[in-house]
ROSE-4610 file (N, C-alpha, C; in Angstrom, 1 decimal, always signed):
// ROSE-4610
residu = [M/M/M/R/R/R/Y/Y/Y/A/A/A/V/V/V/L/L/L/G/G/G/T/T/T/G/G/G/I/I/I/V/V/V/G/G/G/R/R/R/T/T/T/V/V/V/A/A/A/A/A/A/R/R/R/L/L/L/E/E/E/S/S/S/L/L/L/G/G/G/H/H/H/R/R/R/V/V/V/V/V/V/I/I/I/G/G/G/T/T/T/R/R/R/D/D/D/P/P/P/G/G/G/A/A/A/T/T/T/L/L/L/G/G/G/R/R/R/P/P/P/E/E/E/Y/Y/Y/A/A/A/D/D/D/W/W/W/Q/Q/Q/E/E/E/V/V/V/H/H/H/P/P/P/G/G/G/V/V/V/S/S/S/L/L/L/A/A/A/G/G/G/F/F/F/A/A/A/E/E/E/A/A/A/A/A/A/R/R/R/D/D/D/G/G/G/E/E/E/V/V/V/L/L/L/V/V/V/N/N/N/A/A/A/T/T/T/G/G/G/G/G/G/Q/Q/Q/F/F/F/S/S/S/I/I/I/A/A/A/A/A/A/L/L/L/T/T/T/E/E/E/A/A/A/D/D/D/A/A/A/A/A/A/H/H/H/L/L/L/D/D/D/G/G/G/K/K/K/V/V/V/L/L/L/I/I/I/D/D/D/I/I/I/A/A/A/N/N/N/P/P/P/L/L/L/D/D/D/F/F/F/S/S/S/A/A/A/G/G/G/F/F/F/P/P/P/P/P/P/G/G/G/L/L/L/D/D/D/P/P/P/V/V/V/D/D/D/D/D/D/D/D/D/S/S/S/L/L/L/G/G/G/E/E/E/L/L/L/I/I/I/Q/Q/Q/R/R/R/T/T/T/F/F/F/P/P/P/G/G/G/L/L/L/R/R/R/V/V/V/V/V/V/K/K/K/T/T/T/L/L/L/N/N/N/T/T/T/M/M/M/N/N/N/C/C/C/Q/Q/Q/I/I/I/M/M/M/V/V/V/D/D/D/P/P/P/A/A/A/R/R/R/V/V/V/A/A/A/G/G/G/E/E/E/H/H/H/H/H/H/V/V/V/F/F/F/V/V/V/S/S/S/G/G/G/E/E/E/D/D/D/A/A/A/E/E/E/A/A/A/K/K/K/K/K/K/L/L/L/V/V/V/R/R/R/E/E/E/L/L/L/L/L/L/H/H/H/S/S/S/F/F/F/G/G/G/W/W/W/P/P/P/Q/Q/Q/E/E/E/S/S/S/V/V/V/L/L/L/D/D/D/L/L/L/G/G/G/G/G/G/I/I/I/E/E/E/T/T/T/A/A/A/R/R/R/G/G/G/T/T/T/E/E/E/M/M/M/L/L/L/L/L/L/P/P/P/L/L/L/W/W/W/L/L/L/R/R/R/L/L/L/M/M/M/S/S/S/A/A/A/L/L/L/G/G/G/H/H/H/T/T/T/D/D/D/F/F/F/N/N/N/V/V/V/H/H/H/I/I/I/Q/Q/Q/G/G/G/A/A/A]
num = [1/1/1/2/2/2/3/3/3/4/4/4/5/5/5/6/6/6/7/7/7/8/8/8/9/9/9/10/10/10/11/11/11/12/12/12/13/13/13/14/14/14/15/15/15/16/16/16/17/17/17/18/18/18/19/19/19/20/20/20/21/21/21/22/22/22/23/23/23/24/24/24/25/25/25/26/26/26/27/27/27/28/28/28/29/29/29/30/30/30/31/31/31/32/32/32/33/33/33/34/34/34/35/35/35/36/36/36/37/37/37/38/38/38/39/39/39/40/40/40/41/41/41/42/42/42/43/43/43/44/44/44/45/45/45/46/46/46/47/47/47/48/48/48/49/49/49/50/50/50/51/51/51/52/52/52/53/53/53/54/54/54/55/55/55/56/56/56/57/57/57/58/58/58/59/59/59/60/60/60/61/61/61/62/62/62/63/63/63/64/64/64/65/65/65/66/66/66/67/67/67/68/68/68/69/69/69/70/70/70/71/71/71/72/72/72/73/73/73/74/74/74/75/75/75/76/76/76/77/77/77/78/78/78/79/79/79/80/80/80/81/81/81/82/82/82/83/83/83/84/84/84/85/85/85/86/86/86/87/87/87/88/88/88/89/89/89/90/90/90/91/91/91/92/92/92/93/93/93/94/94/94/95/95/95/96/96/96/97/97/97/98/98/98/99/99/99/100/100/100/101/101/101/102/102/102/103/103/103/104/104/104/105/105/105/106/106/106/107/107/107/108/108/108/109/109/109/110/110/110/111/111/111/112/112/112/113/113/113/114/114/114/115/115/115/116/116/116/117/117/117/118/118/118/119/119/119/120/120/120/121/121/121/122/122/122/123/123/123/124/124/124/125/125/125/126/126/126/127/127/127/128/128/128/129/129/129/130/130/130/131/131/131/132/132/132/133/133/133/134/134/134/135/135/135/136/136/136/137/137/137/138/138/138/139/139/139/140/140/140/141/141/141/142/142/142/143/143/143/144/144/144/145/145/145/146/146/146/147/147/147/148/148/148/149/149/149/150/150/150/151/151/151/152/152/152/153/153/153/154/154/154/155/155/155/156/156/156/157/157/157/158/158/158/159/159/159/160/160/160/161/161/161/162/162/162/163/163/163/164/164/164/165/165/165/166/166/166/167/167/167/168/168/168/169/169/169/170/170/170/171/171/171/172/172/172/173/173/173/174/174/174/175/175/175/176/176/176/177/177/177/178/178/178/179/179/179/180/180/180/181/181/181/182/182/182/183/183/183/184/184/184/185/185/185/186/186/186/187/187/187/188/188/188/189/189/189/190/190/190/191/191/191/192/192/192/193/193/193/194/194/194/195/195/195/196/196/196/197/197/197/198/198/198/199/199/199/200/200/200/201/201/201/202/202/202/203/203/203/204/204/204/205/205/205/206/206/206/207/207/207/208/208/208/209/209/209/210/210/210/211/211/211/212/212/212/213/213/213/214/214/214/215/215/215/216/216/216/217/217/217/218/218/218/219/219/219/220/220/220]
x = [+118.6/+118.6/+117.7/+118.2/+117.5/+116.4/+115.2/+114.0/+113.4/+113.2/+112.3/+111.1/+110.0/+108.6/+107.8/+107.7/+107.2/+105.8/+105.1/+103.6/+103.2/+102.3/+101.8/+100.4/+99.8/+98.6/+98.7/+97.3/+97.3/+98.4/+98.4/+99.4/+100.9/+101.4/+102.7/+102.8/+101.9/+102.1/+102.0/+101.2/+101.2/+102.5/+103.2/+104.5/+105.5/+105.5/+106.5/+106.6/+105.4/+105.2/+106.0/+105.7/+106.2/+107.7/+108.2/+109.6/+110.2/+109.7/+110.4/+110.2/+109.3/+109.2/+110.3/+110.6/+111.8/+113.0/+113.1/+114.4/+115.3/+114.6/+114.9/+114.7/+115.7/+115.6/+114.7/+113.6/+112.6/+112.2/+112.4/+111.8/+110.6/+109.5/+108.6/+108.9/+108.5/+108.9/+107.3/+107.2/+106.1/+106.6/+105.5/+105.7/+106.2/+105.2/+105.3/+105.2/+106.4/+106.5/+105.6/+105.7/+104.8/+103.4/+102.7/+101.5/+101.3/+101.9/+101.5/+101.3/+102.4/+102.3/+101.0/+100.5/+99.3/+98.0/+98.0/+96.8/+96.8/+95.4/+95.6/+95.7/+95.3/+95.5/+97.1/+98.1/+99.2/+100.0/+99.8/+100.3/+99.9/+98.9/+98.6/+99.4/+99.5/+100.3/+101.8/+102.4/+103.8/+104.0/+103.1/+103.1/+103.5/+103.0/+103.1/+104.3/+104.6/+105.8/+107.1/+107.5/+108.6/+109.9/+110.1/+111.5/+111.6/+110.1/+110.0/+110.1/+111.1/+111.3/+110.3/+110.2/+109.6/+110.2/+110.3/+111.1/+110.6/+111.1/+110.6/+111.0/+110.4/+110.6/+112.1/+112.7/+114.0/+115.1/+114.9/+115.6/+115.4/+114.1/+113.9/+114.7/+114.4/+114.8/+116.5/+117.3/+118.5/+119.1/+118.2/+118.7/+118.4/+117.3/+117.0/+117.9/+118.1/+118.8/+118.1/+116.6/+115.5/+114.4/+113.7/+112.7/+111.4/+110.2/+109.0/+108.0/+107.3/+106.3/+105.2/+104.5/+103.1/+102.3/+102.6/+102.0/+100.8/+99.8/+98.8/+99.0/+98.7/+99.4/+99.3/+98.5/+98.2/+99.3/+99.9/+100.6/+102.1/+102.5/+103.7/+104.8/+104.8/+105.6/+106.0/+105.1/+105.4/+106.3/+105.6/+106.6/+108.0/+108.3/+109.5/+110.6/+109.8/+110.4/+110.9/+110.0/+110.4/+111.7/+111.7/+112.7/+113.9/+114.1/+115.4/+115.9/+116.2/+116.8/+118.4/+119.0/+120.4/+120.1/+119.0/+118.7/+118.1/+117.9/+117.2/+117.9/+118.8/+119.8/+120.5/+120.3/+120.7/+120.2/+119.1/+118.2/+117.1/+116.9/+115.7/+114.4/+113.3/+112.2/+111.1/+110.4/+109.4/+108.0/+107.8/+106.2/+105.0/+104.4/+103.2/+101.9/+102.0/+100.7/+100.2/+99.0/+98.0/+97.8/+97.5/+96.9/+95.7/+95.0/+93.7/+93.2/+92.1/+91.6/+90.1/+90.1/+88.5/+88.0/+88.5/+87.6/+86.4/+85.8/+84.6/+83.9/+84.2/+83.8/+84.1/+83.3/+83.7/+82.7/+83.3/+84.7/+85.4/+86.8/+87.7/+88.3/+88.7/+89.3/+90.8/+91.6/+93.0/+93.6/+94.7/+95.1/+96.9/+97.7/+97.4/+96.8/+96.5/+95.9/+96.1/+95.8/+96.0/+97.0/+97.8/+99.0/+100.1/+100.0/+101.1/+100.5/+101.3/+101.3/+102.1/+101.6/+102.3/+104.0/+103.9/+105.4/+106.2/+105.8/+106.4/+106.7/+105.7/+106.1/+107.0/+106.8/+108.1/+109.4/+109.6/+110.8/+111.1/+110.5/+110.8/+111.1/+110.4/+110.7/+111.9/+112.4/+113.5/+114.2/+115.2/+115.7/+116.9/+117.3/+118.4/+117.6/+116.3/+115.8/+115.7/+115.7/+115.4/+113.8/+113.2/+111.7/+111.1/+110.6/+109.9/+108.4/+107.5/+106.1/+105.8/+105.1/+104.6/+103.6/+103.0/+101.8/+100.9/+100.6/+99.6/+98.2/+98.1/+96.9/+96.1/+96.1/+95.7/+95.9/+94.8/+94.8/+96.1/+96.4/+97.6/+98.0/+97.2/+97.1/+97.8/+97.3/+97.8/+99.1/+99.3/+100.8/+101.9/+101.5/+102.8/+102.4/+101.1/+100.8/+99.9/+100.6/+99.7/+98.6/+99.0/+98.4/+96.9/+96.6/+95.2/+94.2/+95.1/+94.1/+94.5/+93.5/+93.5/+93.9/+95.0/+95.3/+96.3/+96.4/+97.6/+96.9/+97.8/+97.5/+98.7/+98.6/+99.8/+100.1/+101.4/+101.7/+102.7/+102.5/+103.1/+104.3/+105.3/+106.6/+107.0/+107.1/+107.4/+108.5/+109.4/+110.8/+112.0/+112.7/+113.8/+115.0/+115.2/+116.6/+116.6/+117.2/+117.2/+117.4/+118.7/+119.3/+117.8/+117.6/+116.5/+115.0/+114.7/+113.7/+114.2/+115.5/+115.8/+115.6/+116.1/+116.1/+114.4/+113.6/+112.2/+111.6/+112.1/+111.7/+112.1/+113.3/+113.7/+113.0/+112.4/+111.6/+110.2/+109.6/+108.4/+108.6/+109.5/+109.7/+109.8/+110.4/+110.4/+109.1/+108.3/+107.0/+105.8/+106.5/+105.7/+105.2/+105.6/+105.3/+105.8/+105.4/+106.4/+106.9/+108.0/+108.9/+107.9/+107.0/+106.1/+105.2/+104.8/+103.5/+104.0/+105.4/+105.7/+106.0/+105.0/+105.1/+105.7/+107.0/+107.8/+107.1/+106.4/+105.7/+106.6/+107.8/+108.8/+109.0/+109.1/+109.6/+108.6/+108.8/+108.0/+106.9/+106.7/+105.3/+104.4/+104.8/+103.8/+102.8/+103.4/+102.8/+101.3/+101.4/+99.9/+99.0/+99.3/+98.1/+97.7/+98.7/+98.6/+97.9/+98.1/+97.4/+96.0/+95.8/+94.3/+93.8/+94.2/+93.2/+92.6/+93.1/+92.4/+90.9/+90.3/+88.8/+88.1/+88.7/+88.0/+88.0/+89.4/+89.4/+88.6/+88.4/+87.3/+85.8/+85.3/+84.0/+83.9/+85.0/+84.9/+84.9/+85.6/+85.5/+83.8/+83.3/+82.0/+80.9/+81.5/+80.5/+80.7/+82.1/+82.1/+82.1/+82.2/+81.9/+83.2/+84.2/+85.7/+86.7/+88.1/+89.1/+89.9/+89.7/+90.4/+90.3/+90.8/+91.0/+92.2/+92.4/+93.4/+93.3/+94.3/+94.2/+95.2/+94.5/+95.2/+95.1/+96.3/+96.5/+96.5/+95.5/+95.7/+96.4/+97.5/+98.5/+99.7/+99.8/+101.1/+102.0]
y = [+85.3/+86.1/+85.5/+85.7/+85.2/+86.2/+85.7/+86.6/+85.8/+86.9/+86.5/+87.1/+86.2/+86.8/+86.6/+87.7/+87.6/+88.0/+86.6/+86.4/+85.4/+84.6/+83.2/+83.2/+84.3/+84.2/+84.3/+84.7/+84.2/+85.2/+86.3/+87.3/+86.9/+86.5/+86.0/+85.0/+83.9/+82.5/+82.9/+83.8/+84.2/+84.7/+85.7/+86.3/+85.4/+84.5/+83.4/+82.4/+81.9/+81.1/+81.7/+82.8/+83.5/+83.7/+84.1/+84.3/+83.0/+81.7/+80.5/+80.2/+80.5/+80.3/+80.7/+82.1/+82.9/+82.0/+81.2/+80.8/+81.4/+82.0/+82.8/+81.7/+81.9/+81.1/+81.9/+81.0/+81.7/+80.9/+81.8/+81.5/+82.1/+81.9/+82.4/+82.6/+83.7/+84.0/+84.0/+83.4/+83.3/+83.4/+83.6/+83.6/+82.3/+81.6/+79.9/+79.1/+78.3/+77.6/+76.5/+75.6/+74.4/+75.0/+76.1/+76.4/+76.5/+77.2/+77.6/+76.2/+75.4/+74.1/+73.1/+73.7/+72.6/+73.3/+74.5/+75.2/+74.3/+73.5/+73.1/+73.6/+74.9/+75.8/+76.0/+76.1/+76.4/+75.0/+73.7/+72.6/+72.1/+72.4/+72.0/+72.9/+74.0/+74.8/+74.3/+74.1/+73.6/+72.7/+71.6/+70.5/+70.5/+71.7/+71.9/+72.8/+73.2/+74.3/+73.8/+72.6/+72.2/+72.8/+73.6/+74.3/+75.6/+76.1/+77.3/+76.7/+77.3/+76.6/+77.8/+77.5/+78.0/+78.4/+79.4/+79.9/+80.9/+80.9/+82.2/+83.5/+84.6/+85.7/+85.9/+85.7/+86.3/+85.3/+84.1/+83.6/+83.7/+83.9/+84.2/+85.7/+86.6/+88.1/+87.9/+86.8/+86.8/+86.3/+85.4/+84.6/+85.4/+86.2/+87.1/+88.1/+88.3/+89.6/+90.7/+90.2/+91.0/+90.3/+91.6/+91.1/+91.6/+91.2/+91.2/+91.4/+92.5/+92.4/+92.2/+91.0/+90.7/+90.1/+90.7/+90.4/+91.3/+90.9/+92.1/+93.3/+94.2/+95.8/+96.0/+95.5/+95.9/+95.3/+94.2/+93.5/+93.6/+94.4/+94.7/+94.9/+96.0/+96.3/+95.2/+94.5/+93.5/+92.6/+92.0/+91.0/+91.3/+92.8/+93.1/+93.5/+93.4/+93.7/+92.7/+91.3/+89.9/+89.5/+90.2/+89.5/+90.2/+91.3/+91.7/+92.7/+93.8/+94.8/+94.4/+93.5/+93.3/+92.6/+92.1/+91.2/+91.9/+93.3/+94.1/+95.1/+95.6/+97.0/+96.5/+97.9/+97.7/+97.0/+96.3/+95.4/+96.2/+95.8/+96.5/+95.4/+96.3/+95.9/+96.3/+95.3/+95.3/+95.6/+96.6/+96.6/+96.6/+95.7/+95.4/+95.3/+95.6/+95.3/+96.8/+96.7/+98.0/+97.8/+98.8/+98.9/+99.1/+97.9/+97.7/+97.5/+98.4/+98.3/+98.0/+96.8/+96.1/+96.3/+97.2/+97.3/+97.8/+98.3/+98.8/+97.9/+96.7/+95.9/+96.0/+95.7/+95.6/+96.5/+97.6/+97.3/+98.0/+97.8/+98.3/+99.7/+100.3/+101.7/+101.5/+102.6/+102.5/+103.1/+102.4/+103.0/+102.7/+103.7/+105.0/+105.6/+106.8/+107.4/+108.8/+109.5/+110.9/+111.2/+111.8/+112.2/+111.2/+110.3/+108.9/+107.8/+106.7/+105.5/+104.5/+103.1/+102.2/+102.1/+102.7/+102.5/+103.4/+104.7/+105.8/+105.0/+104.5/+103.8/+103.1/+102.0/+101.1/+101.6/+102.6/+103.4/+104.1/+104.8/+105.5/+104.4/+103.3/+102.4/+101.6/+101.3/+100.7/+101.4/+102.2/+103.3/+102.7/+101.5/+100.9/+100.2/+99.7/+99.3/+100.4/+99.7/+100.8/+100.1/+101.0/+100.6/+101.0/+100.3/+100.7/+99.8/+100.8/+100.3/+100.4/+99.0/+98.8/+97.7/+97.5/+96.3/+96.4/+97.4/+97.2/+97.9/+98.2/+98.6/+97.7/+96.4/+95.3/+94.0/+93.2/+91.8/+90.9/+90.1/+89.6/+88.8/+88.2/+87.5/+88.3/+89.9/+90.6/+91.3/+91.4/+91.7/+90.7/+89.4/+88.6/+88.3/+88.5/+88.4/+89.5/+90.6/+91.8/+91.5/+90.4/+90.1/+89.6/+89.4/+89.1/+90.2/+91.5/+92.6/+93.0/+92.9/+93.4/+94.7/+95.2/+96.8/+97.3/+98.7/+99.1/+99.3/+99.2/+99.6/+99.9/+100.2/+100.7/+100.1/+100.2/+99.9/+101.1/+101.4/+102.5/+102.1/+103.0/+102.9/+104.1/+103.9/+104.8/+104.5/+105.3/+105.2/+106.1/+106.0/+107.0/+106.9/+105.4/+105.0/+104.4/+105.3/+105.2/+103.9/+103.3/+101.9/+100.6/+101.0/+100.1/+100.0/+101.3/+101.3/+100.7/+101.0/+100.4/+98.8/+98.1/+96.8/+96.2/+97.0/+96.8/+96.8/+97.9/+98.1/+96.7/+96.2/+95.1/+94.0/+93.5/+92.5/+92.6/+93.9/+94.0/+93.7/+94.1/+93.7/+92.2/+91.5/+90.1/+89.3/+90.1/+89.8/+90.0/+90.7/+90.9/+92.4/+93.4/+94.7/+95.4/+95.9/+97.0/+97.9/+98.3/+99.6/+100.7/+100.8/+102.2/+102.0/+100.7/+100.7/+101.1/+101.1/+101.4/+102.8/+103.3/+104.9/+105.2/+105.8/+106.2/+107.5/+107.4/+108.7/+109.7/+109.1/+109.8/+109.3/+110.0/+109.5/+108.7/+108.1/+107.0/+107.9/+109.0/+109.7/+109.6/+109.2/+109.1/+108.0/+107.1/+105.8/+106.0/+107.3/+107.6/+107.4/+108.1/+108.0/+106.6/+105.9/+104.4/+103.6/+103.9/+103.1/+103.6/+104.7/+105.3/+105.0/+104.3/+103.8/+102.4/+101.9/+100.6/+100.8/+101.9/+102.0/+102.1/+102.5/+102.6/+101.3/+100.5/+99.2/+98.4/+98.3/+97.4/+97.5/+98.7/+99.3/+98.7/+99.0/+98.5/+97.1/+96.4/+94.9/+94.3/+95.2/+94.7/+95.1/+96.2/+96.6/+95.7/+95.3/+94.4/+93.1/+92.6/+91.0/+90.2/+91.0/+90.0/+90.9/+90.6/+91.3/+91.7/+91.0/+91.1/+92.7/+93.8/+95.3/+95.9/+96.8/+97.7/+99.2/+100.0/+101.3/+101.7/+102.5/+103.0/+104.3/+105.0/+106.7/+107.2/+107.5/+108.2/+109.1/+109.2/+110.4/+110.1/+108.8/+108.7/+108.6]
z = [+89.1/+90.1/+91.2/+92.8/+93.9/+94.2/+94.1/+94.7/+95.9/+96.8/+97.9/+97.9/+97.8/+97.7/+99.2/+99.9/+101.2/+101.1/+101.6/+101.2/+100.8/+101.4/+100.5/+100.0/+99.9/+99.3/+97.9/+97.1/+95.8/+95.2/+95.5/+94.7/+95.0/+96.0/+96.4/+95.4/+95.6/+94.8/+93.2/+92.6/+91.3/+91.1/+91.6/+91.2/+91.3/+92.2/+92.6/+91.4/+91.0/+90.0/+88.9/+88.5/+87.3/+87.4/+88.3/+88.5/+88.4/+89.0/+88.7/+87.2/+86.3/+85.0/+84.2/+84.7/+84.0/+84.3/+85.3/+85.5/+86.6/+87.6/+88.6/+89.9/+90.9/+92.1/+93.0/+93.4/+94.3/+95.7/+96.6/+97.9/+98.5/+99.1/+99.6/+101.1/+101.5/+103.1/+103.7/+104.7/+105.8/+107.2/+107.9/+109.5/+110.0/+109.5/+110.1/+109.1/+108.7/+107.3/+107.5/+108.9/+109.0/+108.7/+109.6/+109.3/+107.9/+107.1/+105.6/+105.1/+105.1/+104.5/+104.8/+106.1/+106.6/+105.8/+105.0/+104.5/+103.0/+102.6/+101.4/+100.2/+100.0/+98.9/+98.8/+99.9/+99.7/+99.3/+100.1/+99.9/+98.7/+97.8/+96.6/+95.5/+95.8/+94.9/+94.9/+96.2/+96.4/+95.5/+95.3/+94.9/+93.5/+92.9/+91.3/+91.2/+92.3/+92.0/+92.9/+92.5/+94.0/+93.8/+92.6/+92.8/+93.5/+93.9/+95.0/+96.4/+97.1/+98.5/+99.4/+100.5/+101.9/+102.9/+103.4/+104.6/+105.4/+106.6/+107.4/+107.0/+107.1/+106.8/+106.8/+107.9/+107.9/+107.1/+106.9/+106.3/+104.5/+104.5/+103.0/+102.5/+103.6/+103.1/+103.2/+104.1/+103.9/+102.4/+101.9/+100.8/+99.6/+99.6/+98.3/+98.0/+96.9/+96.1/+96.2/+95.7/+95.4/+96.2/+97.0/+97.8/+96.9/+97.3/+96.6/+98.0/+98.2/+99.3/+98.8/+99.2/+98.5/+99.8/+101.2/+102.2/+102.2/+103.1/+103.1/+104.0/+103.1/+103.4/+105.0/+105.8/+107.0/+108.0/+107.3/+108.0/+107.5/+106.4/+105.8/+106.8/+107.6/+108.5/+109.5/+109.8/+111.0/+110.2/+109.0/+108.3/+107.9/+107.6/+107.2/+108.5/+109.8/+110.9/+111.3/+111.0/+111.2/+110.5/+109.3/+108.3/+108.6/+109.6/+110.3/+109.2/+109.7/+108.8/+108.5/+109.0/+108.6/+107.2/+107.1/+105.8/+104.9/+105.2/+104.2/+103.6/+104.2/+103.9/+102.5/+101.7/+100.3/+99.4/+99.8/+98.9/+98.0/+97.0/+96.3/+96.9/+97.0/+97.7/+96.5/+96.0/+95.0/+95.8/+96.1/+96.7/+96.2/+96.2/+95.5/+96.2/+97.4/+98.3/+98.4/+99.1/+99.3/+100.6/+101.4/+102.8/+102.9/+102.6/+102.8/+103.8/+104.5/+105.9/+106.1/+106.6/+106.4/+107.7/+108.6/+109.9/+109.6/+108.8/+108.5/+107.7/+107.3/+106.6/+105.1/+104.2/+102.8/+101.8/+101.1/+100.6/+101.5/+101.6/+102.3/+102.3/+103.1/+103.2/+102.9/+103.0/+103.2/+104.2/+104.6/+106.1/+106.0/+105.6/+105.4/+104.1/+104.0/+102.8/+102.6/+101.7/+101.3/+101.7/+102.7/+102.9/+103.2/+103.0/+103.2/+102.3/+102.3/+101.5/+102.3/+101.8/+102.4/+101.7/+100.6/+100.0/+100.7/+101.2/+101.8/+103.4/+104.1/+105.0/+105.2/+104.6/+104.5/+104.1/+103.1/+103.0/+104.3/+105.0/+106.2/+107.4/+107.3/+108.8/+108.4/+107.1/+106.6/+105.7/+106.2/+105.2/+104.4/+104.7/+104.0/+102.4/+102.6/+101.5/+100.4/+99.3/+98.1/+97.5/+97.9/+97.8/+96.4/+95.8/+94.3/+94.4/+94.2/+94.2/+92.8/+92.6/+91.3/+91.3/+90.4/+89.9/+91.1/+91.8/+92.8/+92.4/+91.0/+90.4/+89.5/+89.8/+88.8/+89.7/+88.9/+89.6/+89.2/+90.1/+90.0/+88.8/+88.1/+86.8/+85.8/+85.9/+85.0/+85.4/+86.6/+86.9/+86.2/+85.9/+85.3/+83.8/+83.4/+82.1/+81.4/+81.1/+80.7/+79.5/+78.7/+77.4/+78.1/+79.0/+79.4/+79.4/+79.0/+78.9/+77.3/+76.7/+75.0/+75.0/+74.0/+73.8/+74.7/+74.5/+75.4/+76.7/+77.9/+79.1/+79.8/+81.1/+81.7/+83.2/+83.5/+85.0/+85.5/+86.7/+87.3/+88.2/+88.4/+89.0/+90.0/+91.0/+92.3/+92.8/+93.1/+94.0/+93.9/+94.7/+95.0/+94.2/+94.0/+93.4/+92.1/+91.2/+89.9/+89.4/+90.1/+89.5/+90.1/+91.2/+91.6/+90.6/+90.1/+89.2/+87.8/+87.5/+86.4/+86.2/+87.5/+87.6/+87.4/+88.3/+88.1/+86.7/+85.9/+84.7/+83.9/+84.2/+83.4/+83.7/+84.9/+85.5/+84.7/+84.8/+84.0/+82.8/+81.9/+80.4/+80.3/+81.3/+81.2/+81.4/+82.2/+82.5/+81.3/+80.4/+78.9/+79.0/+79.9/+79.8/+78.9/+77.5/+76.7/+77.4/+76.8/+77.5/+77.6/+76.6/+76.6/+77.5/+78.2/+78.8/+80.6/+80.6/+82.1/+82.1/+83.3/+83.7/+84.7/+84.8/+85.8/+86.6/+87.7/+88.2/+89.1/+89.3/+90.0/+91.8/+92.5/+94.0/+94.5/+95.8/+96.3/+97.1/+96.9/+97.2/+96.5/+95.2/+94.1/+94.5/+95.1/+95.6/+96.2/+96.7/+97.4/+96.3/+95.2/+94.1/+93.6/+93.4/+92.8/+93.9/+95.3/+96.3/+96.3/+95.9/+96.0/+94.9/+93.9/+92.7/+93.4/+94.4/+94.8/+95.1/+95.8/+95.9/+94.6/+93.6/+92.2/+91.7/+91.5/+91.4/+91.5/+93.1/+93.4/+93.1/+92.7/+92.4/+90.8/+90.3/+88.8/+88.8/+89.6/+89.7/+89.8/+91.0/+91.0/+89.9/+89.4/+88.2/+86.9/+86.6/+85.6/+85.8/+87.0/+87.2/+87.1/+86.7/+86.6/+86.8/+86.6/+87.1/+86.1/+84.9/+83.5/+83.0/+83.7/+83.2/+83.9/+83.2/+83.8/+83.2/+83.9/+83.4/+82.2/+81.1/+79.9/+80.1/+80.1/+80.2/+78.7/+78.2/+77.0/+76.9/+75.5/+75.3/+76.1/+76.8/+77.7/+76.7]
């Protein structure tokens, strides 16, 4: 499978590396490939992962059969707009971003929140995409290696397209998530709930002093 991971931060790089390790062809999308390669943290990572290519958003979206949104949530619409709707229509977009709003400092708030979500905003703005929200409620290392957290814990899936969610479930299983740990919450509007877990997650991180934790739903 050809995956395009949009976003060059730690989340995008972690997911891209895991996809590559599973034998997928991976391209990372960015606004300015030259500037991205000029960042030492990305250049060092690229040396370790020479099989992952780097391209502009439009080229990456064109080449990817499945897209992963790992951009900063406040910039996701702009990144996808730059990717060009012609390269998006009909494709599955796995949205793992959160709409963190740092305008009032730390800890960040969310925008949108309550009566909307980033997942819904992406689906409305790009109706040709088949958006599936998942993996946004945990640290990126746990996304791709759930065994980092002992015992049973859960990942959520939200989206309108049953076939798209089936593809995402299969990907999650390949990451190591057992079938019973994947909870389908329903349509894309349920992304409001998972995105609103982020304020709690941030405070748990501060209280615990680490990020190796996740949510377990008793009786699921």
